[in-house]
C-alpha positions in Angstrom: -101.1 120.5 -51.5 -104.1 122.8 -51.3 -104.2 125.7 -48.9 -106.6 128.4 -47.8 -107.1 131.5 -45.8 -106.6 129.8 -42.4 -102.8 129.5 -43.1 -102.5 133.3 -43.8 -104.7 134.1 -40.8 -102.1 132.6 -38.6 -99.7 135.3 -39.9 -102.2 138.1 -39.1 -103.9 138.4 -42.5 -107.7 138.6 -41.9 -109.9 136.1 -43.7 -113.2 137.0 -45.4 -115.1 135.1 -42.8 -116.8 136.6 -39.7 -116.4 140.1 -38.2 -112.7 140.2 -38.7 -113.3 140.5 -42.4 -115.2 143.7 -42.0 -113.5 146.9 -43.2 -115.1 150.3 -42.3 -118.4 148.4 -41.9 -118.1 147.0 -45.4 -118.2 143.2 -46.0 -115.5 141.9 -48.4 -118.2 140.5 -50.7 -119.5 144.1 -51.0 -116.1 145.3 -52.2 -114.5 142.4 -54.0 -116.8 142.4 -57.0 -116.8 143.9 -60.5 -119.9 145.8 -59.7 -118.3 147.5 -56.6 -115.3 148.5 -58.7 -117.5 149.9 -61.4 -119.4 152.1 -58.9 -116.7 153.0 -56.4 -113.2 152.2 -57.8 -111.5 154.6 -55.4 -113.1 152.9 -52.4 -112.1 149.5 -53.7 -108.5 150.6 -54.3 -108.4 152.1 -50.8 -109.3 148.7 -49.3 -106.8 146.9 -51.4 -104.0 149.3 -50.6 -104.7 148.6 -46.9 -104.8 144.8 -47.6 -101.5 145.0 -49.5 -99.8 146.9 -46.6 -101.0 144.4 -44.0 -99.7 141.6 -46.1 -96.3 143.3 -46.5 -96.1 143.6 -42.8 -97.0 139.9 -42.2 -94.4 137.2 -42.0 -94.6 133.5 -43.1 -95.4 131.2 -40.3 -94.3 127.6 -39.5 -97.0 126.2 -41.8 -95.6 128.1 -44.8 -92.1 127.0 -43.9 -93.2 123.3 -43.5 -94.6 123.4 -47.0 -91.3 124.6 -48.4 -89.5 121.8 -46.6 -91.9 119.2 -47.9 -91.6 120.5 -51.5 -87.8 120.4 -51.3 -87.8 116.7 -50.4 -90.4 115.4 -52.9 -90.0 114.4 -56.5 -93.3 115.9 -57.7 -95.0 118.8 -55.9 -97.6 121.4 -56.6 -99.2 123.9 -54.2 -102.6 125.1 -55.2 -103.5 128.0 -52.9 -106.6 130.1 -52.6 -104.6 132.8 -50.9 -103.8 136.0 -52.9 -100.9 137.0 -50.7 -97.2 136.3 -51.2 -96.5 134.5 -47.9 -95.9 131.1 -49.6 -93.4 132.7 -51.9 -91.5 134.5 -49.1 -91.4 131.4 -46.8 -88.0 129.8 -46.4 -86.8 126.4 -45.1 -83.2 125.4 -45.0 -82.3 128.3 -47.2 -84.8 127.3 -49.9 -88.0 128.9 -51.2 -90.8 127.6 -53.4 -90.4 128.5 -57.0 -93.3 130.1 -58.8 -93.7 127.1 -61.1 -94.7 125.1 -58.1 -97.4 127.5 -56.9 -100.8 128.1 -58.5 -102.6 131.1 -57.0 -106.0 130.1 -58.2 -107.7 133.3 -56.9 -105.0 135.6 -58.3 -102.2 137.7 -56.9 -103.0 140.8 -54.9 -99.7 142.4 -55.8 -100.5 142.1 -59.5 -102.2 145.1 -61.1 -103.9 144.7 -64.4 -106.1 146.6 -66.8 -109.8 146.2 -66.5 -110.1 146.1 -70.3 -106.9 145.1 -72.1 -104.2 142.6 -71.3 -101.7 145.0 -69.8 -100.4 143.7 -66.5 -97.9 144.9 -63.9 -96.6 142.0 -61.7 -95.0 141.9 -58.3 -95.0 144.3 -55.3 -92.7 146.7 -57.1 -95.5 147.6 -59.5 -98.0 148.3 -56.7 -99.5 151.6 -57.9 -101.0 153.1 -54.8 -101.6 156.8 -55.2 -99.8 158.8 -52.5 -100.8 162.4 -53.1 -103.4 164.5 -54.8 -101.6 165.0 -58.1 -101.4 163.4 -61.5 -98.5 161.2 -62.3 -97.7 160.3 -65.9 -95.0 157.8 -66.8 -93.7 156.2 -70.0 -95.7 153.6 -72.0 -95.2 150.2 -70.6 -95.8 151.3 -67.0 -99.0 153.1 -65.8 -100.3 156.5 -65.1 -102.1 157.6 -61.9 -104.5 160.5 -61.5 -105.6 161.5 -58.0 -108.4 164.0 -57.3 -109.7 165.0 -53.9 -113.1 165.5 -55.3 -113.6 162.4 -57.4 -112.7 158.9 -56.1 -112.9 157.5 -59.6 -109.7 159.3 -60.5 -107.9 158.1 -57.4 -107.0 154.9 -59.2 -104.2 153.9 -61.7 -105.0 154.1 -65.4 -103.6 151.8 -68.0 -100.8 153.3 -70.1 -101.9 151.2 -73.1 -105.6 152.0 -73.4 -106.4 154.5 -70.6 -108.9 152.2 -68.8 -108.8 151.9 -65.0 -106.4 149.4 -63.5 -107.5 146.9 -60.9 -106.0 144.4 -58.5 -105.1 141.0 -60.2 -107.4 138.9 -58.0 -110.5 136.9 -58.9 -113.5 138.7 -57.6 -116.8 137.2 -56.5 -118.8 136.4 -59.6 -115.8 136.1 -61.9 -114.4 133.0 -63.6 -111.1 131.5 -62.6 -108.0 132.2 -64.8 -108.1 129.4 -67.4 -104.3 129.3 -67.6 -104.1 128.5 -63.9 -106.8 125.9 -64.2 -104.8 124.3 -67.0 -101.7 124.2 -64.8 -103.6 122.2 -62.2 -105.2 119.9 -64.7 -101.9 119.2 -66.5 -100.3 118.3 -63.2 -103.2 115.9 -62.4 -103.0 114.4 -65.9 -99.4 113.3 -65.4 -99.9 111.1 -62.3 -101.9 110.6 -59.2 -100.5 111.6 -55.8 -99.5 109.3 -52.9 -100.3 112.1 -50.5 -102.8 115.0 -50.8 -102.8 117.6 -48.0 -105.6 120.1 -47.7 -104.8 122.7 -45.0 -106.4 125.9 -43.6 -109.5 125.9 -45.8 -113.1 125.1 -45.3 -113.1 123.7 -48.9 -116.2 125.7 -49.7 -115.5 125.7 -53.4 -116.4 122.7 -55.5 -113.2 122.8 -57.6 -111.1 122.5 -54.4 -113.0 119.4 -53.5 -112.8 118.1 -57.0 -109.0 118.6 -57.3 -108.3 117.1 -53.9 -110.3 113.9 -54.7 -109.1 113.5 -58.2 -105.4 114.0 -57.2 -105.4 111.2 -54.7 -104.2 107.8 -55.8 -106.7 105.1 -54.8 -104.2 103.7 -52.3 -102.9 107.2 -51.3 -103.8 109.5 -48.4 -106.0 112.5 -48.2 -104.9 114.4 -45.1 -107.0 117.3 -43.9 -105.5 119.9 -41.5 -108.1 122.3 -40.1 -109.5 123.1 -36.6 -113.1 122.4 -37.7 -114.7 119.8 -40.0 -115.0 120.8 -43.6 -116.7 119.7 -46.8 -113.8 117.3 -47.4 -113.8 115.7 -44.0 -115.9 112.7 -45.1 -113.3 111.7 -47.7 -110.2 112.4 -45.6 -108.2 109.4 -44.6 -106.8 111.4 -41.7 -108.0 114.6 -40.2 -105.9 116.8 -37.9 -108.0 119.2 -35.9 -105.4 121.8 -35.2 -104.2 125.1 -36.8 -101.8 124.5 -39.7 -99.0 126.4 -37.9 -98.7 123.7 -35.3 -99.8 120.7 -37.2 -98.0 121.0 -40.6 -94.4 121.1 -39.2 -95.0 117.9 -37.3 -96.9 116.2 -40.1 -94.1 117.1 -42.6 -91.5 115.7 -40.3 -93.5 112.5 -39.9 -94.0 112.1 -43.7 -90.3 112.7 -44.5 -89.3 110.1 -41.9 -91.3 107.3 -43.6 
């Protein structure tokens, strides 16, 4: 299963596409870059704090829930998502949730905070270091320190407790390489066996690696099912295309697949 921003958008999380992706007249591609962080780290963190809060307020939708249901009734399952939010992890079906070992967030995790220089990482929403007031906060080694200044945005971001460098969101920015460990997880899964069914939902499949994984994962006699309101780069290879939003199409599709 491969998913993209369209699924999160149905829960109210804006995509990077079109005017809805704009923030204070900034385009996401003007903020989600190493260069933007180097020049205006305070502005970049302000944007990510707002994104985090919006995601916290969002709820998983029927598409997320249908994926959990499908995973619970299959022998082998891997979800590769381009979404950096936690909606797949929070989704429930019949009292079950997806375990982290069945999810690859290929573009990173927005609730992870990591050092921009060393390997120090804080995982999970509980480690979200959004500064709340114009004061310095210092904590023990193994956590992080935050300095906030009304006059200098550069100091309005968390600093690494290990090396003192600025901390950044744990996402893959434009121009950066994918996490090699996450790539290996996908490749190891594909090396074990091909899939009877590959579902690609809520994505335009604009990245070559998404197309590559979808095509390589499918068994020659298997199905490649595309769920997206509009045609995508994968449409020509799909054995079946469902031109509907994932929230309405996936629950029905999963029920049909499980009834086979």
